[in-house]
C-alpha positions in Angstrom: -10.5 -13.3 -1.6 -10.6 -9.8 -3.0 -7.1 -9.1 -1.7 -5.8 -12.4 -3.2 -7.4 -11.7 -6.5 -5.9 -8.2 -6.7 -2.4 -9.6 -5.8 -2.8 -12.2 -8.6 -3.9 -9.5 -11.1 -1.1 -7.1 -10.3 1.6 -9.8 -10.2 1.6 -9.9 -14.0 -0.2 -6.8 -15.2 1.7 -5.2 -18.1 0.5 -1.7 -19.0 0.2 -1.6 -22.8 2.8 0.5 -24.7 0.1 2.0 -26.9 -1.9 3.2 -23.9 1.2 4.7 -22.2 2.3 6.5 -25.4 -1.2 8.0 -25.7 -1.4 8.7 -22.0 -4.6 6.7 -21.6 -5.8 6.2 -18.1 -9.1 5.2 -16.7 -11.1 2.2 -15.7 -11.6 -0.9 -17.8 -14.3 -3.2 -16.4 -14.2 -6.9 -16.9 -17.0 -9.3 -15.9 -16.7 -13.0 -15.5 -18.4 -15.9 -13.7 -17.2 -18.0 -10.9 -19.0 -21.3 -11.4 -20.2 -23.7 -8.7 -16.9 -25.6 -8.9 -14.9 -22.4 -8.4 -13.8 -22.2 -12.0 -13.7 -18.7 -13.5 -14.9 -18.4 -17.1 -16.9 -16.2 -19.6 -14.8 -13.1 -19.2 -15.7 -10.1 -21.3 -15.2 -6.4 -21.3 -18.1 -4.3 -20.2 -16.3 -0.9 -20.1 -13.7 -0.5 -22.7 -10.7 1.9 -22.8 -9.1 0.6 -26.0 -5.3 1.0 -26.7 -4.6 -2.6 -25.7 -5.9 -2.1 -22.1 -9.0 -4.3 -22.7 -6.9 -7.1 -24.1 -4.5 -7.0 -21.2 -7.3 -7.1 -18.7 -8.8 -10.1 -20.4 -5.4 -11.8 -20.6 -5.0 -11.6 -16.9 -8.5 -13.0 -16.2 -8.0 -15.8 -18.8 -4.7 -16.6 -17.2 -6.6 -17.6 -14.0 -8.3 -20.3 -16.2 -5.0 -21.4 -17.7 -3.3 -21.6 -14.2 -6.3 -23.7 -12.9 -7.0 -21.2 -10.1 -10.2 -22.0 -8.4 -12.2 -19.6 -6.2 -14.6 -20.4 -3.4 -18.0 -20.3 -5.1 -20.9 -18.2 -3.8 -23.5 -20.0 -1.7 -27.2 -19.8 -1.6 -29.1 -21.8 1.1 -25.8 -23.6 1.8 -25.4 -24.8 -1.9 -22.7 -23.6 -4.2 -24.0 -21.2 -7.0 -22.4 -19.4 -9.8 -21.7 -15.7 -9.3 -21.0 -12.9 -11.7 -17.9 -10.9 -10.7 -16.9 -7.5 -12.0 -13.5 -6.0 -11.6 
């Protein structure tokens, strides 16, 4: 699943012009929840870089919702549960 998610993210990731002009590099961390039905939601930035990078990261995660991409939910005692995911 991690490999598929990274493939999805990198398939449309567009490095922001403002970040490139200012030679900004680093790690932006986004957290979101995979719900019991496999639906990703509640994305937010937990480590910001600014310069348009945060917005681009959120755009990609939100696109998963728009494309109706469902993930296999976490399980506890054999039952699906929501899981917080950080990337």
